[in-house]
Structures are given as C-alpha cells and as structure tokens.
N, C-alpha and C positions, 0 to 999 in steps of 0.2 A: 800276155800270160796272166792268169789270175793268181791269187795268193796261194801259197803252199800251206795247207792247213794240216795240223797234226805232225806226226813224226816224233821219234823218241830221242834220237841223238843229233846227228848233223845232217841237214838236208843238202844234197849236192845237185847242182844244175850244170849240165854240160851242153854247150851249143843251144841254149834256150834264150831266145830274145825276150826281153822283159823280165828276166829272172831278178830276184832281189840281190842287193849288193852284199858281198861277202863280209861276214863279221864273226868274231869268235866268242862273244859273250852271250850269256843267256839271261841278261838283265831284262826286266820288264816283261817277263814271261815269253820272250822270243827265244827259239832254239838256234844254235849256231848254223850258219849257212856258208857253204863253199860254192863259188860260181866260177866256171871256166868258160871263156868267151866262145871257143870253138872246140868241136870234137875232132881230134887229130885224124882219126880213121874210123869210118863206119862201114861195117860189112854185115848186112842183113843175112839171115839164114834163107836158103832156098826154100820154095814152097810150091805146092802143086795146085793147079786150077783146073776145073772142068770146062771143056769147050765142046758143048754138044755131047756126043757119045765118046769123046776121047779126052785124055788128060795131058796137060803140059807142065813141064818143070820150069818154073820161073827162077832165074838167078839174078838177083839185084846187083847193080854195079857197085864197086867199091867207091866210096865217097871220101874225099880228103878235106880237112879244115871246114867241116860241116857246121852250119848254123841254121837252126829252124827245121821245119819239116820238109819232106820231099813232095813237091807238087804232083798231083795225079795218083797218089797212092791211097 
C-alpha cells in the first residue's frame, strides 16, 4: 500500500496490508491514523452484469476476517 495522502481528521484503514501504524498525534504534520488488522465482516452489494443479450444478478459471498482485496474482482 502506498502512502495515504491528504485527509482532514483521522485516516482509518481496515483489513489493509501495509497500512501505516496507528497513532493519535498530529505532530510533524501527520494526521492521526487508526488501523484495524482485519475487517470482521464484508458484504458487498449485489450488482448486475450484461451477458450477451441477457443480464445476471451477481451476489458476492459474505467474507469474514478479511484482509486485502478479493482476487479475481
């Protein structure tokens, strides 16, 4: 993960490998950061895809203790 640039208050990273270490101060021009190692539950919204002349409803699976992205999406 690259650097989180910008932000106004507290930057929050959940289940993001390479996220910065949590800290509460804003010394040295850095904004506060909260980091959670895993996302307890991820449930993406259903979405529609076109398959030739028909449409399909895709319903992603519920994922638990998620870290990083889902391969193949």
